[in-house]
N, C-alpha and C positions, 0 to 999 in steps of 0.2 A: 775554507770552512763551509760545510753544508749544514743547513738547518732541516731537521727531520720532524715530521708531524707523526706522532705515535699515540697509541693507546693500548691498554691491556687487552689481550684476547679474551673472548667470552668465558672460556674455561678457567681463567685465573681471577675472575672478579668475585668479590664477596657481596657487593651491593652496587647500585647504579652509580654511586659516587666514584667508584673505581673505574668507570668507563670514561672518565674525563680525558679529553684530548690534550696532550702535552707537546712541548717543543723541546728538542734535544739537538745539540750541535755535535758534529763529527769532524774530524780533521781530514779524513779521506773519503773515498767513494764507497768503501765497505762499511757495513754496520758492525761495530765492535761487539764483543760478547756481553759487555755490560755498558749500559747507557745511563748517563745522569742527565735528567731534564733540567731546564732552566730554573725550575722551582726546587732543585736539588733532590728530587725523588729518584731512586735508583731502580733500574729495570734490567732484567736479563733479556738478551735478544730473542730467546725462544718464547718468551711470554708476551711479546708485543706484536702489534701489526702496524705496518707503515701505511699512512694515509696520504692521498695525493694533495689534500688541502685541509685547512682547519674546518671542521664540521662538527655537528652534534653539540656536545657540552664542553667548551674549552676551559682549561685551567686558567683562572684569573691571574695567578702569580706568573705563570709562563707568558701570558699575553702582556702583562705589565712590564716584565723585564726582558722581553724578547729584543734581540738586537735588530734595529730597523735602520736601513740605509736611506736617509732622507734625500740623498742625491739621485736615487732611482725614481723619485716621484716626478711624473710628467705633468705639464700644465693641464692636460685633460683629466687628471686625477683630482683636480680641485673641486670644491663644493659647487654643486649646481642645484637650482631650485627643483623641487619635486614636480614631475609631470602630472601628478594627481592633484585635482583641485582640493582646496580646503573644505572641511565639512561646512555645509551651509548653516547660517544662523537659524535658530528655530523661529518659525513664523507663528505669531500670536493667533490663536483660534478665536475668531469673533463670530457671533451669531449672524446668519445670513450670508456669510462669506463663502466663496466656492472652495472646494477641496477636490483633489484628484484621488482616484481609487488607489488603495494600498496594493491590491493585487492586479488591478487593471487601470493604469494611469490615463487611459484614453477616455474614461468615463468621469464626468464632472458631477460631484455630489454637492449637497448644501449642508452647511453646519447649522445645527439647531441654535435657538436663542440662548440656551444655557448649555454650552458645550462641555463634553467630557473629553479632556485632552491630557496627554502624557508625552514626555520625551522618550523616543525610542531611537537608539543609534544616532543620537545627535539631532534628530528631527522631531518636530511635533506631529503626533498622530492623534486624530480626533475620531469620535464615533459620529458618523453622518446621520442625517434625519432617517435614513432607511435602515440604520443599524450596522452598516458596514464600516470598516476602518478606512480612513482616508488621510491624506496629507493636505493641510491648508495651503493655499497658494495666495500670494500677494496680488497677482494680476488677475483681471477678469478674463474668463475664457473667450476664445474667438467665437464668432457666430456659427462656425461649422462644428463646434464641439458637441459631442454626444452627451446629453444630460441623463442622469439617473431618473427613470420613470417613477420609482418608489419615492424618491426625495421630492419630486414635483407634486405627488399626491397629498403631502402633508401641508 
């Protein structure tokens, strides 16, 4: 039994929903003239295209009821932690605290006594003394850090 990944050809669709990717099983190597998907939708062979893998917008019912061979799972297919770090916790914006530039993180800015701060993409963004956007940092910058000249004027 072969499992085929299919969808309607562009000329046979009436709306984007019709472009769903379905799974259909066949008993042989040839595609029969009529296919019935796992979700029991009937397709004529001339109105479908075969796909190499599930892509785009898959049919939920086909995915849910698809025959899966659990014996084919190898130990390397098991869950692994993401290589990407978790989103850092937002840093509280406190007046006088340093902040690194939003567009240029090599420049250290100073946060005003009454900071204007918002969360952006999981991080705190603050308006520095000079008026530029910056990320507050918890650590003090090193002695070799480049400080914003305009922030130092205030």
